[in-house]
C-alpha positions, 0 to 999 in steps of 0.5 A: 436548571436549564437542563432539568427544565429540558428533561422535564419537556421530554421525559415521559416516565416516572423519572420526571417526577425526580427531576421536578422534585430536584428543580423545586428544591433548587428554586426554593433556595435563593442562594442556589439560584445565584453566585455561590462559593464552593466552601458554602456549597457544603451546606447543601449536601443533600441537594448535591447528592440528588444531582449526583443521583440524577447524572449517574447510573443508579446501578453503579456502586458508589464505592467503585465510582470515581466521580466529583463535582468541581468549580467550572474551572476544575481547581476546586472540588466541592462534592465527591464520592468516597472512591474518588476521595480515596483514589487521591488519598491513596495515590501518592504523586511520588509513584506517578510514572510521567512527570509532567513538568507543565505548570498547572496555570498553563494547563488551566489556560489551555483548558479554558481557551479549549472551551472558549474556542469550542463554545463561541467559535466552533473551533475543535481543538485536538486536545481533549478534556481528559488526562491519562494518569499512570501510576505504579501499583506498589503491590504489583509494581505494574503501571495502572492507567486511569482516564481522568475526564472533565465534563463542561456540560453544565458550565455556562460562559458569558462574554462582555461586549462584542466578541472579537474575530480571530484569524484561524490561519494565523491561530493554526500556525500558533498551535503548530509553534506551541505559542497558542496561548500567547496569541489567545491571551492577547486577542481573548483577554480572560477578564472579559469572560465570565464562567458559571455552573460546575464541572463533572470529573470522573476517573475510569481505570483504563489499564486493560485497554491501555495494554491492548492498545499498546500492542496495537501501537507496535503493530501500527508502528511497523517496528517489529523488532527489539523496541516492539517486542519490549513494548508488547512484553510490557503491555502483557505484564500490565495486562496480566496484573501479576508483577511476578510473571515474565513474557517471552515471544518466539515467532517460528522463523524459517529459512528453506523450510527449516526453523532458525531463531534470531533472538536479537531482532525478531524474537525475545525468548527465555527458552532461546536464551537459556538454550544459548546460555547452556550451550545447547546444540542447535540441532537439539533445540531445533528437534525439540521445537519441530517436534512441538510444531507437529502437536502444538499444544498449551503447556503449563508448568507451575513448578519445574521438577525432575519429573516434568523435565524427564517429560519435557527435556527442554525445561532443564536449560530453564531451571538452569536459568533460574526459571521455576515456572514455565507455560507455553501458549501456541499463537495462531495467524489465520489458523497457521501456527505462527509462534509461542508466547512464553509465560514464565516466572522465578517463582512458583506461579499458577497460570489459571483461567482468570489469567488466560482470560486477561491475555485472551484479547491480546492473542490475535495481535500477538499473532499478527505481530509474529506474522509481520516479523516472519514476513520481515525476516523472510524478506529482509534482504529481498525487501531492501532489494525491491524497496530500492530497486525492482524485480531483478534478473540473475544477471545483475543481481549480484551486484545489487546484493553487494550494494544491499550488503554494504547498505545494511552493514553501514547502517548497523554502525554508528554512521548510518547511510541514508541512501543506498549506493548507485548501481552502475555498469560501465562499457555496456553494449546496448541493443534495442528492439521494438515489435509494434502493432501497425496503426494501433491508434488508427485501429483503436479509433476505428474500433471505437467509432464502430462501437459508437455507431452500434450504441447510437443505432441501438439508441435510435431503435430504443427511442423509436420503440418509445415513440410508439407508446409515448407521444413526446416531442423531446423523443424526436429531438433525441432521435435527431441528435443521435442521427447527427452524431452518426454523421459527426463521427463519419469514418473517424472517431477519438477519445475526444468525441467519445467524451462528448457523446458520453456527456450528451448521454449522461446529461440528456438521454440517460435521465430521459430514459429513467423517467420514461421507464419509471412512468410508462412500464411498457417501455421497460423492455426497450430501455433495458435492452439498450442498457444491456448493449452498453455493458463494457464486459458483454454489450454489443456497443464494446464488442469491436474494443473487446476484439481489438483488445483480445487481439493485441493481447494475444500478439503481446502474450505470444511475443512476450512468451517467445522473448522470455524463452529466447532470454534463457538461451542468451543468458546461457551463452553470456549474461546480459541484462534484458529488460522488456516493455509493454507498449501497444507492442513489445519493446526490449533492452538488452545490455551486455559487457564485461561488468555484467559478469566480472568472473567470465571474460567478455569477448565481442564474439558474444556481442556478435551472437546476440546481434545475430540472435536479434535479427533472427528473433525478429524473423521468428516474431514476424512469422509468429504474429502472421500465423496469429491472424487467423486466431485474431477476431480482429486482424492486426499486423506487426512491424519489427525495428532494431536500433544499431548502436556500436559504441559502448555506454554507461548504465546505472540503475534509477532508484526513483523510476526502478529501472536502468537508464544511461549515463552521460550526455552522449549516452543519453543521445542513444536513449533519445533516438531510440524513443523517436524512430519508431515513426520516422519517415523515409527521407523525401517521402511520407512513407514510415520506415517500419512496415509489416512483413519487413525488418527495419535496422536504424543506424548512424555509422555506415561501419555498423550497417556492414556487420548486419548486411553480413548477417542479412546475406547469410539468412537470405541464403538460409531462406529467412529473408527475402532478397529485397534489402534496401538502404534508406536515408531517413528524415531528420528527427527533433534533435537527431540527424544523419539517420540511415536504415536497412530494411529487408522483407521477411520470407514466410514459409509456403504453408497455410497460415491458419496452421499453428504448427507452420506459422513460424520456422524455428531455428534447429540446432544444425542451423544454429551451428551453421550460424556460429560458423558464419560468426566465426567467419566474420570475426576472421575478417 
């Protein structure tokens, strides 16, 4: 009644007469205005049919519409279409797919409280007033799915007395524990609620949508192997509506660009199974598929006979397997052939347009499924490596391969491993080097300060121009603030000042400029010019920071490329682990030892060779960075640091951080020192150890220094280092004492620094031979 009255107020079309007629018809009968039982409503069939007419689309055919009216709590139906009645008459509960053991009383309680919570407490439950009903069609033997929905729009609920308050946090816990009914029955007794009106029950066939959703579920679940394929094939059979049809999935997997077929995990293909059963040679099978790939097309064979076999020899193995009809549909992903969908049967079946139209919505999803399978197959080994570890170097990947293989083997057995074994290399000799940009923090702050001055001066010019056109005291106040900011930053600015300045601009300046521009069009040119100045990518107020970033990137890129090229030569002499890190500059760790290459005997000769390389490379890098100064928009200098550690340590791969780290308390000390020495001071002074144009070598043990002093002496003779070797004691660091250092100047070639060809003297083959002889002499001593 309330619904009809509401529609009459808003409806302007001829429908309003229909609503008025029904309203008057109901109002004439006092029985319908009061409480009436479902049984008594059978006397008012004409009124119920009018309600049905209003609440359903006029164009719908009643014979196809599953629709009914029931009591407020849908336990008694008092009106339905013939289709609805026939649906429940024909659907034997024995053929129901999912047996629901939940008592009817419990279902009704959930339904009732769901409505009460929504109406009175605006609490929306995850439960919906719908049921998915799965039923086996006896003719096709396939599952059909129906959505049974209950609409309670015309149900009124009244509560006796004051409505109780609910603790929704407590209720939420009960929902998680599935004890919400106990809580609700206690706090909201149903005897205090009265239900009036009627519910509408409708049934919709959702078989096709359910089948498509089933395929989507297989994609979402990220399980593209046996389970997902079985699920997809079942969904395709449901989609086809023909119980005689079977489906096969064959993604095109490749190894080294050659087709391979894995029917255990990544495919479920009738053709592959038939070929294996007939002992068809793999080469023959692959050649057939390769030929198909050259000209992919849909193939329809409604009945396999000798003529068809002569045209397509692969049909012979299918016929031997009992297949009578066989069709192949090419499946694409992003216009690339990803595999084929097989449609086959043991009986003669014609694949017609009607079937293809039912399958067509699934084609893109199957293409996506194939692509996922291809990607997973291609990266199955690499996936474990990259997921559990990181990008690996060939020198250590062999050990990770062994761990992955062991992991996969164990997970194929009954007892599955949850975690992969820890990768450890014992008795490794570490080398550490750091190329840092001198005073990078100071340079950043200076660039920031210069840019802030440009921005503030541009803003001052803008405000002065505005003042010529608009007379506002606030303009003078903002001008004062800008000049005050220039004084505040003085010779130094930091990110803290930048944040405060941005706050001032966002809160006070930008709203002012926006209003002025909007109200005084003649000022638009000045305001727009200011905002062009502060564009990070192109504006003048970011020019110094952009230049600094370009200079830093130039140094880091050149240094990184140099180390990458050098690493190849190091690996050729003896495999080692070489890890490079970007900071403001570039740092690297090198680990060398017998466990890196078990098949190649390790000798200290290789350690000495790599230590000499470390020193010579620092010379090259110092020369390289000095040679780059002429190309830098903002000149920067580098410092070179080496940490000498003669004792072997153990390292293991940390899966959580995707990197190697040291093992054991003593070895951790090495890591601690390494992280703190970059800013160490010379003892009794305020001078930093690391200085431009010099190489600093930090050590604990005097014996460690002797070896490097031999290398330094040799390189001084060769013209790589100056004759200014310093032996220094260093200040104590937090938790670290007894540090000493060697420091020596780099000798630069006598040439113009702007000439790229001469900016760094590279070691020639003859010089390398000379170094190797020097190493031999050291070993003899």
